[in-house]
C-alpha positions as CSV (number, residue, x, y, z in Angstrom):
1,M,32.6,103.3,-113.0
2,S,32.2,102.6,-109.3
3,S,28.7,103.9,-109.3
4,I,27.7,101.5,-112.0
5,K,29.3,98.7,-109.9
6,E,27.3,99.7,-106.9
7,Y,24.1,99.8,-109.0
8,F,24.4,96.3,-110.2
9,S,25.6,95.1,-106.8
10,E,22.5,96.5,-105.2
11,I,20.3,94.9,-107.9
12,G,22.0,91.5,-107.2
13,S,21.4,91.9,-103.4
14,G,17.8,92.8,-104.0
15,L,17.2,89.8,-106.3
16,K,18.9,87.5,-103.7
17,S,16.7,88.8,-100.9
18,L,13.7,88.4,-103.1
19,V,14.5,84.8,-103.9
20,D,15.2,84.0,-100.2
21,G,11.8,85.5,-99.2
22,M,10.0,83.6,-101.9
23,A,11.7,80.4,-100.7
24,V,10.4,81.0,-97.1
25,T,6.9,81.7,-98.5
26,G,6.9,78.6,-100.6
27,K,8.0,76.5,-97.7
28,E,5.2,77.9,-95.5
29,L,2.7,77.1,-98.3
30,L,3.6,73.4,-98.0
31,T,3.7,73.3,-94.2
32,P,0.6,71.7,-92.5
33,K,-1.7,74.3,-91.1
34,I,-2.1,74.5,-87.3
35,T,-4.9,77.2,-87.2
36,E,-8.1,75.9,-85.6
37,C,-11.4,76.9,-87.0
38,Y,-13.0,77.5,-83.6
39,P,-15.8,77.3,-82.7
40,E,-16.9,75.6,-85.9
41,N,-14.7,72.5,-85.1
42,R,-15.8,72.4,-81.4
43,A,-17.0,68.8,-81.8
44,T,-13.7,67.5,-83.1
45,L,-11.3,69.9,-81.4
46,E,-8.6,68.0,-79.4
47,I,-6.8,69.8,-76.5
48,A,-3.5,68.5,-75.1
49,D,-3.9,66.7,-71.8
50,R,-1.0,68.8,-70.3
51,F,-3.0,72.0,-71.0
52,R,-4.0,73.6,-67.6
53,A,-7.4,75.2,-67.7
54,E,-9.2,74.7,-64.4
55,L,-8.5,73.1,-61.1
56,T,-10.8,70.2,-60.2
57,L,-11.2,67.6,-57.5
58,K,-10.8,64.0,-58.5
59,Y,-14.0,62.0,-58.1
60,D,-14.5,58.3,-58.3
61,S,-17.5,56.4,-59.8
62,D,-19.4,56.7,-56.5
63,G,-19.1,60.5,-56.4
64,R,-16.5,60.6,-53.6
65,H,-13.4,62.7,-53.6
66,K,-10.1,62.1,-51.9
67,C,-9.8,65.6,-50.3
68,I,-9.5,65.4,-46.5
69,G,-9.4,69.2,-45.9
70,C,-5.8,69.3,-44.7
71,G,-5.3,72.8,-46.2
72,I,-1.8,72.1,-47.7
73,C,-2.9,73.3,-51.1
74,Q,-4.3,76.5,-49.5
75,M,-1.0,77.2,-47.7
76,N,1.1,76.6,-50.8
77,C,-1.0,78.7,-53.2
78,P,1.1,81.9,-53.9
79,N,-1.9,84.3,-54.3
80,G,-4.8,83.0,-52.2
81,T,-6.7,81.3,-55.0
82,I,-7.9,78.5,-52.8
83,Q,-10.0,78.8,-49.7
84,L,-11.1,75.8,-47.6
85,T,-13.6,75.3,-44.9
86,T,-14.0,72.1,-42.9
87,K,-16.5,70.6,-40.4
88,M,-16.5,68.0,-37.8
89,V,-18.7,64.9,-38.4
90,D,-19.7,62.0,-36.2
91,L,-18.6,58.6,-37.4
92,P,-20.6,55.4,-37.0
93,D,-18.2,54.2,-34.3
94,G,-18.9,57.3,-32.2
95,K,-15.6,59.1,-33.0
96,K,-15.3,62.5,-34.7
97,K,-13.6,63.3,-37.9
98,R,-12.7,66.5,-39.8
99,K,-14.2,66.6,-43.3
100,L,-14.2,69.1,-46.2
101,D,-17.2,71.5,-46.1
102,K,-16.4,73.9,-49.0
103,Y,-13.5,74.0,-51.5
104,M,-13.6,77.5,-53.1
105,Y,-11.4,78.2,-56.1
106,D,-10.9,81.5,-57.9
107,L,-10.0,80.8,-61.5
108,G,-9.6,84.5,-62.2
109,S,-6.5,84.8,-59.9
110,C,-5.0,81.3,-60.6
111,T,-1.5,81.3,-62.1
112,F,-1.7,77.6,-63.0
113,C,1.6,77.0,-61.2
114,M,0.4,73.5,-60.1
115,L,1.8,73.8,-56.6
116,C,-1.5,72.7,-55.2
117,V,-1.5,69.5,-57.3
118,T,2.1,68.5,-56.7
119,T,1.9,69.1,-52.9
120,C,-1.4,67.4,-52.2
121,P,-0.7,64.3,-50.0
122,Q,-3.9,62.6,-51.1
123,D,-3.5,63.1,-54.9
124,A,-7.0,64.7,-54.8
125,L,-6.4,67.5,-57.3
126,E,-5.8,67.9,-61.0
127,F,-6.1,70.5,-63.8
128,S,-8.6,69.9,-66.5
129,N,-8.0,71.0,-70.1
130,D,-11.5,72.6,-70.5
131,F,-10.4,76.0,-71.8
132,E,-13.9,77.4,-72.4
133,Q,-14.0,79.5,-69.2
134,A,-14.9,82.9,-70.6
135,T,-17.6,84.8,-68.6
136,F,-19.0,88.3,-68.3
137,T,-18.4,88.8,-64.6
138,R,-15.4,88.1,-62.5
139,G,-17.5,86.7,-59.7
140,S,-18.6,83.8,-61.8
141,L,-15.0,82.6,-61.9
142,V,-15.1,81.8,-58.2
143,K,-16.2,78.1,-58.1
144,Q,-17.0,75.5,-55.4
145,L,-15.1,72.4,-56.5
146,N,-17.0,70.0,-54.2
147,Y,-20.3,70.8,-55.8
148,R,-21.5,67.2,-56.1
149,P,-23.8,65.9,-53.3
150,E,-21.8,63.8,-51.0
151,P,-23.0,60.2,-50.8
152,K,-23.8,58.8,-47.3
153,D,-21.4,56.3,-45.7
154,D,-22.5,52.8,-46.1
155,A,-20.7,51.6,-43.1
156,A,-23.1,50.7,-40.4
157,A,-22.4,51.3,-36.7
158,P,-20.7,48.3,-35.1
159,A,-23.0,46.0,-33.3
160,P,-22.6,46.2,-29.5
161,K,-20.9,43.2,-27.9
162,P,-23.4,40.8,-26.2
163,A,-23.5,41.1,-22.4
164,M,-21.9,38.2,-20.5
165,D,-24.1,35.9,-18.6
166,P,-24.4,37.2,-15.0
167,E,-23.8,33.7,-13.5
168,K,-20.7,33.2,-15.6
169,L,-19.4,36.7,-14.7
170,A,-20.0,36.0,-11.0
171,K,-18.1,32.7,-11.3
172,I,-15.1,34.3,-13.0
173,K,-15.0,37.0,-10.3
174,A,-15.2,34.4,-7.6
175,E,-12.3,32.4,-9.1
176,A,-10.2,35.6,-9.5
177,L,-10.8,36.5,-5.8
178,A,-10.0,33.0,-4.6
179,K,-6.8,33.0,-6.6
180,A,-5.8,36.4,-5.2
181,A,-6.6,35.2,-1.7
182,K,-4.5,32.1,-2.1
183,I,-1.5,34.1,-3.4
184,K,-1.8,36.5,-0.5
185,A,-1.9,33.7,2.0
186,E,1.2,32.1,0.5
187,K,3.0,35.4,0.7
188,E,2.0,36.0,4.3
189,A,3.1,32.4,5.3
190,A,6.5,32.9,3.5
191,A,7.0,36.2,5.3
192,K,6.1,34.7,8.7
193,A,8.4,31.8,8.2
194,A,11.3,34.1,7.1
195,A,10.7,36.2,10.2
196,Q,11.0,33.1,12.5
197,G,14.1,31.9,10.7
198,E,12.5,28.9,9.2
199,A,12.5,27.9,5.6
200,P,9.1,27.9,4.0
201,K,7.7,24.4,3.5
202,D,7.4,23.3,-0.1
203,E,4.5,20.8,-0.5
204,N,5.7,19.7,-3.9
205,K,9.2,18.8,-2.7
206,E,9.9,15.1,-2.7
207,N,11.2,13.7,0.6
């Protein structure tokens, strides 16, 4: 009798598990599909903006980037993915400035941790969502991010100040020397009067 009970109990359990499985299958049949038919749908494929695919420099409409070559991103990279080289350039005003020469990035060793982006003081870096980075050689994954030709600075050198008229300059020097001589004479007269025990005369004092 007990064996008959177990038999029908197992049949009931099997039917229940079958119904549960069919319910899951039926639910998935009605669920919207998320599979992408890539590369057939390459023209209409939309990748989330937050997807990290490749590190890039931010460029403006004039082709200029914000990177100043400080090297903070290189220091914060945990596995040496970033290598910077800088150079010194002469500015129009005669001063020197350090500028970025080459920004090398190894996509093959990048962990996409975003430490370079979050620590950049100039907000010059970002990750693109271009995921099509497959290549046949590892060396082709090493990229120079500042690949665009750098536009020339439009700022012209400051015009030199016009030289002062020699006659005017001589007049100013003569006035300065005369004023200095007058002050020196007054000081010497005051010191002489003090040494003789007399009060210095004040020409502007009313009698």
